[in-house]
N, CA, C and O of each residue as an XYZ file, in Angstrom:
460
protein
N       0.690     -1.220      0.385
C       0.200      0.272     -0.322
C       0.980      1.317     -0.281
O       0.845      2.396     -0.857
N       2.162      0.795      0.732
C       3.285      2.169      1.166
C       3.857      2.034     -0.207
O       4.741      2.838     -0.500
N       3.649      1.520     -0.722
C       5.374      1.159     -0.960
C       4.748      1.675     -3.235
O       5.382      2.086     -4.206
N       3.782      1.424     -3.075
C       3.748      1.487     -5.037
C       4.668      2.410     -5.884
O       5.274      3.299     -5.285
N       4.847      2.257     -7.420
C       4.600      2.763     -7.297
C       5.430      4.752     -7.885
O       6.464      5.245     -8.335
N       4.462      5.023     -7.569
C       3.913      6.485     -7.372
C       4.656      6.654     -5.723
O       5.816      7.028     -5.545
N       3.813      6.334     -4.776
C       4.458      6.619     -3.971
C       6.083      6.704     -3.980
O       6.945      7.562     -4.170
N       6.002      5.323     -3.666
C       7.976      5.518     -4.113
C       8.715      6.237     -4.766
O       9.843      6.472     -4.332
N       8.089      7.012     -6.505
C       8.678      7.945     -6.502
C       7.945      9.225     -6.056
O       7.711     10.247     -6.702
N       7.754      9.023     -5.251
C       7.324     10.718     -5.062
C       8.206     11.116     -3.612
O       8.478     12.206     -3.110
N       8.540      9.560     -3.154
C       9.689      9.861     -1.983
C      10.672      9.646     -2.115
O      11.187      9.244     -1.072
N      11.822      9.731     -3.567
C      12.454      9.528     -3.868
C      12.309     10.859     -4.577
O      13.411     11.404     -4.511
N      11.606     11.488     -5.106
C      11.681     12.482     -5.771
C      11.960     13.632     -4.748
O      12.391     14.693     -5.200
N      11.688     13.470     -3.038
C      11.526     14.136     -2.183
C      12.636     14.681     -1.595
O      12.939     15.813     -1.218
N      13.612     12.732     -1.615
C      14.882     13.224     -1.327
C      15.704     13.650     -2.002
O      16.771     13.900     -1.442
N      15.622     13.846     -3.069
C      16.303     13.971     -4.797
C      15.696     15.387     -4.389
O      16.550     15.519     -3.512
N      14.952     16.558     -4.274
C      15.050     17.714     -4.544
C      15.587     17.748     -3.453
O      16.758     18.009     -3.729
N      15.473     17.616     -1.932
C      16.236     18.004     -0.442
C      17.274     18.057     -0.805
O      17.758     19.171     -0.608
N      18.331     16.943     -1.566
C      19.219     16.913     -1.658
C      19.992     18.259     -2.672
O      21.095     18.758     -2.450
N      19.082     18.607     -3.748
C      19.235     19.429     -4.893
C      19.433     21.256     -4.046
O      19.923     22.331     -4.391
N      18.708     20.705     -2.802
C      18.084     22.560     -2.273
C      19.414     22.345     -0.647
O      19.511     23.218      0.215
N      19.825     21.689     -0.637
C      21.487     21.240      0.450
C      22.296     22.626     -0.488
O      22.613     23.783     -0.212
N      22.416     21.519     -2.003
C      23.664     21.939     -2.963
C      23.945     22.770     -3.378
O      25.074     23.107     -3.735
N      22.397     23.645     -3.471
C      21.936     25.669     -3.813
C      22.504     25.973     -3.080
O      23.289     26.888     -3.330
N      22.462     25.321     -1.529
C      22.637     26.089     -0.198
C      24.178     26.390     -0.013
O      24.814     27.427      0.175
N      24.478     25.208     -0.130
C      26.157     24.816     -0.221
C      26.724     25.786     -1.160
O      27.422     26.621     -0.585
N      26.603     25.991     -2.934
C      26.774     26.709     -3.717
C      27.087     28.196     -3.344
O      28.121     28.862     -3.374
N      25.444     28.529     -2.882
C      25.780     29.962     -2.444
C      26.305     30.209     -1.889
O      27.438     30.356     -2.349
N      26.158     30.508     -0.470
C      27.532     30.001      0.606
C      29.010     30.101      0.074
O      29.946     30.664      0.642
N      29.028     29.455     -1.104
C      30.896     29.541     -1.407
C      30.535     29.929     -2.289
O      30.684     29.159     -3.238
N      29.823     31.344     -2.634
C      30.224     31.885     -3.902
C      31.660     32.921     -4.199
O      32.147     33.379     -5.233
N      31.942     32.993     -3.106
C      33.608     33.683     -2.877
C      34.836     32.500     -2.725
O      36.036     32.749     -2.612
N      34.308     31.361     -2.749
C      35.709     30.725     -2.341
C      35.935     30.421     -3.148
O      35.102     29.818     -3.824
N      37.456     30.687     -3.682
C      38.338     30.330     -4.693
C      38.289     28.735     -4.579
O      38.402     28.236     -3.460
N      38.165     28.125     -5.422
C      38.729     27.005     -6.205
C      37.103     25.873     -6.475
O      37.052     24.830     -7.128
N      36.231     26.399     -5.894
C      35.051     26.367     -4.821
C      34.407     25.872     -6.661
O      34.383     26.609     -7.647
N      33.936     24.306     -6.553
C      32.920     24.210     -7.848
C      31.866     23.714     -7.644
O      31.550     22.709     -7.007
N      31.351     24.368     -8.146
C      29.572     24.812     -7.900
C      29.402     22.862     -7.724
O      30.459     22.265     -7.523
N      27.720     21.775     -7.835
C      27.628     21.122     -7.434
C      26.323     21.448     -7.941
O      25.886     22.577     -8.160
N      25.431     19.741     -8.193
C      24.540     19.675     -8.729
C      23.726     18.568     -8.372
O      24.487     17.725     -7.897
N      22.853     18.256     -8.365
C      21.877     17.048     -7.860
C      21.348     16.315     -8.909
O      20.682     17.045     -9.643
N      21.402     14.395     -9.510
C      20.760     14.806    -10.831
C      19.819     13.203    -10.111
O      20.330     12.389     -9.343
N      18.430     13.157    -10.645
C      17.894     12.172    -10.505
C      17.036     11.849    -11.025
O      16.535     10.746    -11.240
N      16.700     13.239    -11.378
C      14.816     12.679    -12.294
C      15.597     12.485    -14.143
O      15.101     13.169    -15.039
N      16.341     11.878    -14.345
C      16.482     10.208    -15.175
C      16.518      9.525    -14.774
O      15.582      8.778    -15.058
N      17.361      9.053    -13.889
C      17.422      8.148    -13.048
C      15.926      7.071    -13.411
O      15.665      5.976    -13.910
N      15.123      8.444    -12.667
C      13.894      7.768    -11.096
C      12.713      7.454    -12.925
O      11.910      6.521    -12.912
N      12.827      8.224    -14.044
C      11.883      7.657    -15.433
C      12.916      6.443    -15.914
O      12.611      5.297    -15.584
N      13.562      6.559    -16.325
C      14.133      5.525    -16.545
C      14.028      4.315    -15.935
O      13.731      3.453    -16.762
N      14.199      3.715    -14.362
C      13.178      3.115    -13.340
C      11.802      2.778    -13.770
O      11.288      1.756    -14.225
N      11.335      4.052    -13.459
C       9.736      3.540    -13.517
C       9.071      2.721    -14.900
O       8.249      1.805    -14.908
N       9.721      3.384    -16.011
C      10.089      3.633    -17.399
C      10.402      1.813    -18.039
O      10.153      1.309    -19.134
N      10.884      1.373    -17.080
C      11.794     -0.724    -16.911
C      11.732     -0.959    -16.343
O      12.533     -1.811    -15.957
N      10.452     -0.414    -15.344
C       9.342     -1.505    -14.782
C      10.571     -1.830    -13.249
O      10.188     -2.622    -12.387
N      11.649     -1.296    -13.132
C      12.547     -1.196    -12.045
C      11.618     -0.198    -11.006
O      10.810      0.701    -11.239
N      12.332     -1.035     -9.277
C      11.805     -0.285     -8.442
C      12.222      1.396     -8.349
O      13.442      1.526     -8.455
N      11.484      2.727     -8.175
C      11.839      3.784     -7.417
C      12.956      3.932     -6.538
O      13.885      4.736     -6.618
N      12.683      2.840     -5.490
C      13.477      2.699     -4.351
C      15.236      2.693     -4.539
O      16.055      3.022     -3.681
N      15.518      2.195     -5.989
C      16.503      1.488     -6.317
C      17.321      3.105     -6.453
O      18.516      3.354     -6.296
N      16.570      3.723     -6.683
C      16.781      5.405     -6.822
C      17.725      6.613     -6.416
O      17.223      7.727     -6.267
N      18.917      6.437     -6.258
C      19.167      7.593     -5.160
C      19.586      8.534     -5.977
O      19.601      8.260     -7.177
N      20.003      9.801     -5.554
C      19.866     11.177     -5.933
C      22.031     11.051     -6.371
O      22.862     10.548     -5.614
N      22.295     11.633     -7.639
C      23.820     11.750     -7.445
C      24.280     13.410     -7.826
O      23.832     14.285     -8.567
N      26.056     13.219     -6.353
C      26.090     14.638     -6.268
C      27.432     14.744     -8.184
O      28.210     13.944     -8.704
N      26.981     16.135     -8.521
C      28.212     16.501     -9.353
C      28.725     17.558     -9.305
O      28.016     18.546     -9.113
N      30.579     17.727     -9.517
C      30.585     18.947     -9.924
C      30.158     19.352    -11.287
O      29.943     18.581    -12.223
N      30.042     20.886    -11.301
C      29.171     21.789    -12.059
C      30.364     21.751    -13.626
O      31.354     22.414    -13.315
N      30.478     21.324    -14.758
C      30.849     21.664    -15.976
C      31.674     23.009    -16.459
O      32.550     23.236    -17.293
N      30.440     24.291    -14.851
C      29.984     25.064    -16.310
C      31.814     26.017    -15.957
O      32.497     25.835    -14.949
N      32.073     26.713    -16.823
C      33.013     26.934    -16.697
C      33.878     28.211    -15.027
O      33.338     28.818    -14.102
N      35.074     28.076    -15.380
C      35.672     28.743    -13.848
C      35.433     29.841    -14.266
O      35.297     30.121    -15.457
N      35.310     30.983    -12.864
C      35.741     32.674    -12.741
C      37.793     32.464    -12.760
O      38.503     31.495    -13.028
N      38.142     34.028    -12.298
C      40.069     33.866    -12.110
C      40.212     33.014    -10.747
O      41.396     32.863    -10.446
N      39.539     32.575    -10.082
C      40.200     33.088     -8.671
C      39.179     30.818     -8.770
O      38.976     30.316     -7.665
N      38.830     30.088     -9.840
C      39.130     28.941    -10.097
C      37.039     28.255     -9.065
O      36.719     27.199     -8.519
N      36.442     29.275     -9.266
C      35.191     29.456     -8.800
C      33.807     29.130     -9.874
O      33.453     29.962    -10.710
N      33.333     28.218     -9.753
C      31.910     28.664    -10.937
C      30.617     28.811    -10.462
O      29.778     28.275    -11.187
N      30.029     29.574     -9.111
C      28.631     29.182     -8.739
C      29.117     30.486     -9.379
O      30.144     31.165     -9.394
N      27.298     30.520    -10.145
C      26.489     31.560    -10.956
C      25.588     31.946    -10.047
O      24.649     31.149    -10.052
N      25.370     33.264     -8.853
C      24.595     33.296     -8.603
C      23.076     33.471     -9.806
O      22.860     32.260     -9.781
N      22.076     33.953    -10.657
C      21.449     33.851    -10.915
C      21.183     32.402    -11.000
O      20.207     31.857    -10.484
N      22.492     31.559    -11.969
C      21.302     29.813    -12.401
C      20.551     29.611    -10.570
O      19.374     29.631    -10.207
N      21.993     29.405     -9.676
C      21.570     28.829     -8.612
C      19.953     29.910     -7.806
O      19.232     29.609     -6.855
N      19.936     30.721     -8.402
C      18.614     31.535     -7.200
C      17.698     31.455     -8.779
O      16.788     32.263     -8.959
N      17.980     30.607     -9.660
C      16.295     30.029    -10.289
C      16.224     28.557     -9.861
O      15.117     28.087     -9.599
N      17.372     27.761     -9.768
C      17.706     26.579     -9.837
C      16.755     26.698     -8.351
O      16.069     25.690     -8.182
N      16.696     27.126     -7.909
C      16.228     27.087     -5.655
C      14.936     26.928     -5.722
O      14.233     26.095     -5.149
N      14.400     28.505     -7.089
C      12.919     28.578     -7.074
C      11.960     27.227     -7.750
O      10.858     26.742     -7.493
N      12.882     26.991     -8.586
C      12.136     25.216     -9.481
C      12.427     24.404     -8.465
O      11.658     23.613     -7.920
N      13.379     24.578     -8.253
C      13.616     23.144     -6.437
C      12.119     23.973     -5.701
O      11.184     23.726     -6.462
N      11.860     24.434     -5.067
C      11.950     24.779     -3.901
C       9.562     24.363     -4.624
O       8.816     23.516     -4.133
N       9.314     25.083     -5.462
C       8.207     24.389     -6.009
C       7.768     23.331     -6.472
O       6.563     23.093     -6.538
N       8.637     22.576     -6.844
C       8.571     20.930     -7.050
C       8.455     20.448     -5.836
O       7.452     19.749     -5.690
N       9.243     20.596     -4.745
C       9.327     20.475     -3.677
C       7.883     20.742     -2.719
O       7.166     19.976     -2.075
N       7.867     21.642     -2.875
C       5.775     21.886     -2.726
C       5.107     20.619     -3.569
O       4.607     19.813     -2.785
N       5.025     20.390     -4.396
C       4.211     20.670     -5.144
C       3.925     18.587     -4.911
O       2.908     17.901     -4.814
N       5.240     18.301     -4.909
C       5.539     16.518     -4.285
C       5.363     16.377     -2.968
O       4.926     15.263     -2.679
N       5.578     17.239     -1.877
C       4.575     16.958     -0.048
C       3.334     17.584     -0.421
O       2.583     17.847      0.518
N       2.922     17.903     -1.667
C       1.376     18.324     -1.483
C       0.950     16.996     -2.210
O       0.201     16.420     -1.420
N       1.095     16.188     -3.443
C       0.760     14.923     -3.847
C       0.964     13.554     -2.828
O       0.001     12.794     -2.740
N       1.919     13.312     -2.240
C       2.264     12.299     -0.675
C       1.000     12.553      0.158
O       0.135     11.798      0.603
N       1.173     13.731      0.208
C      -0.027     14.106      1.123
C      -1.828     13.839      0.649
O      -2.732     13.223      1.212
N      -1.769     14.649     -0.666
C      -2.864     13.635     -1.079
C      -2.765     12.280     -0.897
O      -3.560     12.097      0.024
N      -2.207     10.997     -1.239
C      -2.044     10.393     -1.630
C      -3.046      9.669     -0.156
O      -4.049      8.967     -0.027
N      -2.004     10.379      0.781
C      -1.746      9.893      2.473
C      -3.321     10.018      3.086
O      -3.911      9.151      3.731
N      -3.771     11.210      2.738
C      -4.722     11.753      3.024
C      -6.565     10.828      1.741
O      -7.767     11.026      1.914
N      -6.194     10.365      1.182
C      -6.927      9.132      1.155
C      -6.930      7.961      1.926
O      -7.914      7.422      2.434
N      -5.578      7.553      1.985
C      -5.468      6.262      2.834
C      -5.955      7.160      4.490
O      -5.628      6.670      5.572
N      -6.548      8.142      4.416
C      -6.449      8.380      6.334
C      -8.359      8.395      5.733
O      -9.006      7.498      6.274
N      -8.953      9.042      5.014
C     -10.305      8.450      4.749
C     -10.781      7.142      4.533
O     -11.621      6.682      5.306
N     -10.395      6.543      3.670
C     -10.119      4.626      3.214
C     -10.666      4.232      5.460
O     -11.644      3.715      6.001
N      -9.491      4.792      5.930
C      -9.336      3.765      7.134
C     -10.902      4.290      7.863
O     -11.857      3.592      8.202
N     -10.741      5.602      7.928
C     -11.796      6.252      8.515
C     -13.306      5.368      8.360
O     -14.227      5.143      9.145
N     -12.997      4.947      6.708
C     -14.166      4.777      6.413
C     -15.641      5.873      6.058
O     -16.811      5.792      6.429
N     -15.134      6.570      5.443
C     -15.790      8.268      4.720
C     -15.654      8.118      3.990
O     -15.925      8.951      3.126
């Protein structure tokens, strides 16, 4: 009941989006740190492939990679505009994912209550 494909996918999404928010915060905090390479979190493609191939979404874990964007003279490649947009996008996706999970659990609560 709690491990169907959609619920598992939503749980993986929450974990991935949470990891992305952490990476964005770290990137912004290190915007002036010489040699710091921005980090990017990937999970959507792996999650899509797992579902499409009939594999369990719970097997998917977010991966963190260094950004390949060009660096400034100090070796840092954090772009504040890009990080700000990514933060807004990730926040909206996170909220929608939580709403979807809440909706699924709300249906279960109603079924248990017998309403």
